[in-house]
Structure formats: structure tokens, C-alpha cells
DSSP file (Angstrom, degrees, kcal/mol; ACC not computed):
  #  RESIDUE AA STRUCTURE BP1 BP2  ACC     N-H-->O    O-->H-N    N-H-->O    O-->H-N    TCO  KAPPA ALPHA  PHI   PSI    X-CA   Y-CA   Z-CA
    1    1 A X              0   0    0      0, 0.0     2,-0.2     0, 0.0     0, 0.0   0.000 360.0 360.0 360.0 128.5    0.0    0.0    0.0
    2    2 A X        -     0   0    0      1,-0.1     2,-0.4     0, 0.0    39,-0.1  -0.584 360.0-114.6 -87.0 149.7    1.5    3.4   -1.0
    3    3 A X        -     0   0    0     -2,-0.2    -1,-0.1    38,-0.1     2,-0.0  -0.683  33.2-118.9 -82.4 130.3    1.3    6.3    1.4
    4    4 A X        -     0   0    0     -2,-0.4     2,-0.3     1,-0.1    -1,-0.1  -0.352  29.3-107.9 -68.0 150.2   -0.8    9.2    0.1
    5    5 A X        -     0   0    0      1,-0.0     2,-0.2     2,-0.0    -1,-0.1  -0.588  31.4-136.4 -77.7 137.4    0.8   12.6   -0.5
    6    6 A X        -     0   0    0     -2,-0.3    -1,-0.0     2,-0.2     0, 0.0  -0.560  20.4-114.5 -89.6 158.5    0.0   15.3    1.9
    7    7 A X  S    S+     0   0    0     -2,-0.2     2,-0.8     1,-0.1    -1,-0.1   0.893 109.2  65.2 -58.9 -40.4   -0.8   18.9    0.9
    8    8 A X  S    S-     0   0    0      1,-0.1    -2,-0.2     3,-0.0    -1,-0.1  -0.774  84.1-160.5 -86.4 110.3    2.4   20.0    2.7
    9    9 A X        -     0   0    0     -2,-0.8    33,-0.1     1,-0.2    -2,-0.1   0.152  41.2 -38.4 -77.0-165.0    5.2   18.4    0.7
   10   10 A X  S    S-     0   0    0      1,-0.1     2,-0.3    32,-0.0    -1,-0.2  -0.247  71.7-109.9 -56.9 146.4    8.8   17.7    1.8
   11   11 A X        -     0   0    0     -3,-0.1     2,-0.1     1,-0.0    -1,-0.1  -0.631  24.0-135.3 -87.1 134.3   10.2   20.5    3.9
   12   12 A X        -     0   0    0     -2,-0.3     2,-0.5     1,-0.1    -1,-0.0  -0.451  27.6-105.4 -78.4 159.2   12.9   22.8    2.6
   13   13 A X        +     0   0    0     -2,-0.1     2,-0.3     0, 0.0    -1,-0.1  -0.766  54.1 164.9 -84.2 125.4   15.9   23.7    4.7
   14   14 A X        -     0   0    0     -2,-0.5     2,-0.3    -3,-0.0    -3,-0.0  -0.934  42.5-103.9-139.7 160.9   15.5   27.3    5.9
   15   15 A X        -     0   0    0     -2,-0.3     2,-0.3     1,-0.0     0, 0.0  -0.636  46.9-162.5 -78.0 143.4   16.9   29.7    8.5
   16   16 A X        -     0   0    0     -2,-0.3     2,-0.3     2,-0.0    -1,-0.0  -0.938  19.7-153.3-135.5 157.4   14.5   30.1   11.4
   17   17 A X        -     0   0    0     -2,-0.3     2,-0.3     2,-0.0     0, 0.0  -0.907  34.2-105.2-120.4 150.3   13.7   32.4   14.2
   18   18 A X        +     0   0    0     -2,-0.3     2,-0.4     2,-0.0    -2,-0.0  -0.621  40.3 173.0 -81.9 133.7   12.0   31.4   17.5
   19   19 A X        -     0   0    0     -2,-0.3     2,-0.4     2,-0.0    -2,-0.0  -0.997  16.1-152.6-138.4 135.0    8.4   32.4   17.9
   20   20 A X        +     0   0    0     -2,-0.4     2,-0.3     2,-0.0    -2,-0.0  -0.906  20.9 163.5-112.3 137.2    6.1   31.3   20.7
   21   21 A X        -     0   0    0     -2,-0.4     2,-0.4     2,-0.0    -2,-0.0  -0.975  30.5-124.6-146.1 160.3    2.3   31.0   20.5
   22   22 A X        +     0   0    0     -2,-0.3     2,-0.3     0, 0.0    -2,-0.0  -0.833  29.9 173.6-105.2 144.3   -0.6   29.4   22.4
   23   23 A X        -     0   0    0     -2,-0.4     5,-0.0     0, 0.0    -2,-0.0  -0.971  37.9 -87.2-144.6 159.6   -3.1   27.0   20.8
   24   24 A X     >  -     0   0    0     -2,-0.3     4,-2.0     1,-0.1     3,-0.4  -0.291  38.8-116.3 -63.6 152.9   -5.9   24.8   21.9
   25   25 A X  H  > S+     0   0    0      1,-0.2     4,-2.3     2,-0.2     5,-0.2   0.853 115.8  58.0 -58.9 -35.6   -5.0   21.3   23.1
   26   26 A X  H  > S+     0   0    0      1,-0.2     4,-2.2     2,-0.2    -1,-0.2   0.878 105.5  49.2 -65.1 -36.5   -7.1   19.9   20.2
   27   27 A X  H  > S+     0   0    0     -3,-0.4     4,-2.8     2,-0.2    -1,-0.2   0.912 109.6  51.7 -67.6 -42.0   -4.9   21.8   17.7
   28   28 A X  H  X S+     0   0    0     -4,-2.0     4,-2.3     2,-0.2    -2,-0.2   0.915 110.1  49.8 -59.3 -43.1   -1.7   20.6   19.3
   29   29 A X  H  X S+     0   0    0     -4,-2.3     4,-2.2     1,-0.2    -1,-0.2   0.927 112.2  46.8 -61.5 -45.6   -3.0   17.0   19.1
   30   30 A X  H  X S+     0   0    0     -4,-2.2     4,-2.6     2,-0.2    -2,-0.2   0.878 110.4  52.8 -66.3 -37.3   -3.9   17.4   15.4
   31   31 A X  H  X S+     0   0    0     -4,-2.8     4,-2.5     2,-0.2    -1,-0.2   0.906 110.0  48.7 -62.5 -41.0   -0.5   19.0   14.7
   32   32 A X  H  X S+     0   0    0     -4,-2.3     4,-2.0     2,-0.2    -2,-0.2   0.890 111.4  49.5 -66.5 -38.9    1.2   16.0   16.3
   33   33 A X  H  X S+     0   0    0     -4,-2.2     4,-2.2     2,-0.2    -2,-0.2   0.916 111.6  49.0 -63.5 -43.1   -1.0   13.6   14.2
   34   34 A X  H  X S+     0   0    0     -4,-2.6     4,-2.9     1,-0.2    -2,-0.2   0.908 109.3  52.7 -63.6 -41.6   -0.1   15.6   11.0
   35   35 A X  H  X S+     0   0    0     -4,-2.5     4,-2.6     1,-0.2    11,-0.3   0.898 108.6  50.2 -61.1 -40.5    3.6   15.5   11.9
   36   36 A X  H  X S+     0   0    0     -4,-2.0     4,-2.1     2,-0.2    -1,-0.2   0.920 112.7  46.2 -64.2 -43.0    3.4   11.7   12.3
   37   37 A X  H  X S+     0   0    0     -4,-2.2     4,-2.8     2,-0.2    -2,-0.2   0.900 112.4  51.0 -65.0 -40.5    1.7   11.3    9.0
   38   38 A X  H  X S+     0   0    0     -4,-2.9     4,-2.3     2,-0.2     6,-0.3   0.925 109.6  50.2 -62.6 -44.6    4.2   13.6    7.3
   39   39 A X  H  X>S+     0   0    0     -4,-2.6     4,-1.3     7,-0.2     5,-0.5   0.909 113.5  45.9 -59.8 -42.9    7.1   11.6    8.8
   40   40 A X  H  <5S+     0   0    0     -4,-2.1    -2,-0.2     1,-0.2    -1,-0.2   0.906 113.4  49.1 -66.5 -42.2    5.6    8.4    7.5
   41   41 A X  H  <5S+     0   0    0     -4,-2.8    -2,-0.2     1,-0.2    -1,-0.2   0.852 123.8  28.5 -67.9 -35.2    4.9    9.9    4.0
   42   42 A X  H  <5S-     0   0    0     -4,-2.3    -1,-0.2     2,-0.2    -2,-0.2   0.387  99.0-124.7-113.5   2.8    8.3   11.4    3.5
   43   43 A X  T  <5S+     0   0    0     -4,-1.3     2,-0.4    -5,-0.2    -3,-0.2   0.695  76.3 107.7  67.0  20.1   10.5    9.0    5.5
   44   44 A X  S   <S-     0   0    0     -5,-0.5    -2,-0.2    -6,-0.3    -1,-0.1  -0.981  73.5-119.2-133.1 121.4   12.1   11.8    7.6
   45   45 A X        +     0   0    0     -2,-0.4     2,-0.3    -3,-0.1    -9,-0.1  -0.362  42.2 168.4 -61.1 128.7   11.2   12.3   11.2
   46   46 A X        -     0   0    0    -11,-0.3    -7,-0.2    -2,-0.1     2,-0.2  -0.994  22.1-143.0-142.4 144.8    9.6   15.7   11.8
   47   47 A X    >>  -     0   0    0     -2,-0.3     4,-1.4     1,-0.1     3,-0.6  -0.619  31.2-104.4-106.1 169.9    7.8   17.2   14.8
   48   48 A X  H 3> S+     0   0    0      1,-0.2     4,-2.0    -2,-0.2     3,-0.1   0.864 117.5  59.3 -60.6 -38.3    4.8   19.6   14.9
   49   49 A X  H 3> S+     0   0    0      1,-0.2     4,-0.6     2,-0.2    -1,-0.2   0.843 105.8  49.0 -62.1 -32.5    7.0   22.6   15.8
   50   50 A X  H <> S+     0   0    0     -3,-0.6     4,-0.6     1,-0.2    -1,-0.2   0.842 112.0  49.4 -73.1 -33.6    9.0   22.1   12.6
   51   51 A X  H  X S+     0   0    0     -4,-1.4     4,-2.5     1,-0.2     3,-0.4   0.826  92.0  76.6 -75.7 -32.7    5.8   21.9   10.5
   52   52 A X  H  X S+     0   0    0     -4,-2.0     4,-2.5     1,-0.2     5,-0.2   0.878  94.4  46.9 -53.0 -50.2    4.0   25.0   11.8
   53   53 A X  H  X S+     0   0    0     -4,-0.6     4,-2.3     1,-0.2    -1,-0.2   0.891 114.2  48.7 -61.0 -36.6    6.0   27.6    9.9
   54   54 A X  H  X S+     0   0    0     -4,-0.6     4,-2.3    -3,-0.4    -1,-0.2   0.872 111.0  50.3 -69.6 -36.6    5.7   25.7    6.7
   55   55 A X  H  X S+     0   0    0     -4,-2.5     4,-2.5     2,-0.2    -2,-0.2   0.923 112.2  46.9 -65.7 -44.3    1.9   25.2    7.2
   56   56 A X  H  X S+     0   0    0     -4,-2.5     4,-2.6    -5,-0.2     5,-0.2   0.908 112.1  50.1 -64.2 -41.7    1.5   29.0    7.8
   57   57 A X  H  X S+     0   0    0     -4,-2.3     4,-2.1    -5,-0.2    -1,-0.2   0.920 112.2  47.3 -62.4 -43.8    3.6   29.9    4.8
   58   58 A X  H  X S+     0   0    0     -4,-2.3     4,-1.3     2,-0.2    -2,-0.2   0.893 111.2  52.2 -64.6 -39.9    1.6   27.5    2.6
   59   59 A X  H  X S+     0   0    0     -4,-2.5     4,-0.7     1,-0.2     3,-0.5   0.940 111.8  44.7 -60.7 -48.5   -1.7   28.9    3.9
   60   60 A X  H >< S+     0   0    0     -4,-2.6     3,-0.7     1,-0.2    -1,-0.2   0.852 108.0  58.3 -67.1 -33.8   -0.6   32.5    3.2
   61   61 A X  H 3< S+     0   0    0     -4,-2.1    -1,-0.2     1,-0.2    -2,-0.2   0.804 110.3  43.9 -65.3 -28.4    0.6   31.6   -0.3
   62   62 A X  H 3< S+     0   0    0     -4,-1.3     2,-0.8    -3,-0.5    -1,-0.2   0.524  86.9 103.7 -93.7  -6.4   -2.9   30.2   -1.2
   63   63 A X    <X  -     0   0    0     -3,-0.7     4,-2.4    -4,-0.7     5,-0.2  -0.674  54.4-164.7 -81.9 108.6   -4.8   33.2    0.3
   64   64 A X  H  > S+     0   0    0     -2,-0.8     4,-2.4     1,-0.2     5,-0.2   0.885  86.4  49.8 -63.0 -41.7   -5.9   35.3   -2.6
   65   65 A X  H  > S+     0   0    0      2,-0.2     4,-2.5     1,-0.2    -1,-0.2   0.917 111.7  48.9 -65.7 -42.3   -6.8   38.4   -0.6
   66   66 A X  H  > S+     0   0    0      2,-0.2     4,-1.8     1,-0.2    -2,-0.2   0.928 111.7  49.0 -62.2 -45.1   -3.5   38.3    1.2
   67   67 A X  H  X S+     0   0    0     -4,-2.4     4,-0.6     2,-0.2    -2,-0.2   0.900 111.8  49.1 -63.0 -40.2   -1.5   37.9   -2.1
   68   68 A X  H >< S+     0   0    0     -4,-2.4     3,-1.0     1,-0.2     4,-0.4   0.931 114.0  45.3 -63.6 -45.4   -3.5   40.8   -3.6
   69   69 A X  H >< S+     0   0    0     -4,-2.5     3,-0.7     1,-0.2    -1,-0.2   0.749 104.0  65.0 -69.3 -24.1   -2.8   43.0   -0.6
   70   70 A X  H 3< S+     0   0    0     -4,-1.8    -1,-0.2     1,-0.2    -2,-0.2   0.691  91.5  64.6 -71.8 -19.2    0.8   41.9   -0.6
   71   71 A X  T << S+     0   0    0     -3,-1.0     2,-0.4    -4,-0.6    -1,-0.2   0.721  92.5  70.7 -79.3 -20.9    1.3   43.6   -4.0
   72   72 A X  S <  S-     0   0    0     -3,-0.7     2,-0.1    -4,-0.4     0, 0.0  -0.809  94.0-111.5 -97.4 138.4    0.7   47.1   -2.6
   73   73 A X        -     0   0    0     -2,-0.4     2,-0.2     1,-0.1    -2,-0.1  -0.403  27.2-126.0 -68.3 138.5    3.3   48.5   -0.3
   74   74 A X        -     0   0    0     -4,-0.1     3,-0.1    -2,-0.1    -1,-0.1  -0.577  36.2 -95.5 -78.9 147.5    2.3   48.9    3.3
   75   75 A X        -     0   0    0     -2,-0.2    -1,-0.1     1,-0.1     2,-0.1  -0.361  46.9-102.7 -63.2 144.0    2.7   52.4    4.8
   76   76 A X        -     0   0    0      1,-0.1     2,-0.2    -3,-0.1    -1,-0.1  -0.391  35.8-111.5 -67.9 143.5    6.0   52.8    6.6
   77   77 A X        -     0   0    0      1,-0.1    -1,-0.1    -2,-0.1     3,-0.1  -0.521  37.1-107.5 -73.3 140.5    5.8   52.7   10.4
   78   78 A X        -     0   0    0     -2,-0.2     2,-0.2     1,-0.1    -1,-0.1  -0.355  39.9 -97.3 -66.8 151.2    6.5   56.1   12.1
   79   79 A X    >   -     0   0    0      3,-0.2     3,-1.2     1,-0.1    -1,-0.1  -0.507  25.7-141.5 -69.5 133.6    9.8   56.4   13.9
   80   80 A X  T 3  S+     0   0    0      1,-0.3    -1,-0.1    -2,-0.2     3,-0.1   0.789  98.0  52.2 -67.0 -28.2    9.4   55.8   17.6
   81   81 A X  T 3  S-     0   0    0      1,-0.3     2,-0.3     2,-0.0    -1,-0.3   0.209 121.2 -89.4 -97.6  16.7   11.9   58.5   18.5
   82   82 A X  S <  S+     0   0    0     -3,-1.2    -1,-0.3     2,-0.0    -3,-0.2  -0.741  84.0   6.1 112.9-162.6   10.3   61.3   16.5
   83   83 A X              0   0    0     -2,-0.3    -5,-0.0     1,-0.1    -3,-0.0  -0.221 360.0 360.0 -60.3 144.0   10.8   62.5   12.9
   84   84 A X              0   0    0     -5,-0.0    -1,-0.1     0, 0.0    -2,-0.0   0.437 360.0 360.0 -93.5 360.0   13.1   60.4   10.8
């Protein structure tokens, strides 16, 4: 029996920064289940924490409104210490 391909494909190697967030216990459980399936599908052990940034990136890449809004420049943030 072949393993079905998941929407989130093999993970690229990237530089990362640490970010902390809170989520419901049910989401954590589902992330861990997805990580186990991903590990099985691609033969490389991966945990939920490694998958989260890739899932978010894939989600934003498919969001049409976000992509449309991404084409227009956001206004620059004012300087905190006064005029720039």
C-alpha cells in the first residue's frame, strides 16, 4: 500500500527564528498527528513545531486576498523616537 501525498510536501531547509504562540489542546493533538503522517509519508522524522512555519507559509501563499494585498506597499511605520 502506498502512502498518500499530503498537501504539505517535503520540507525545505531554511533559516529560522523562534516564535512562541498558544493554541488549543485539540490543535496541538492534530498538529502532532499531522507530523506523524508527514514523517511516514516522506521518510524523515519531523515534529509539529517544525511543520507549523511551513503550514503557515503554505496557507498565506494560497490566500488570494493576502496575495493581492501583498502587492501594494504597506505604509511605513512612524519612527518611535520622532521625525526620521
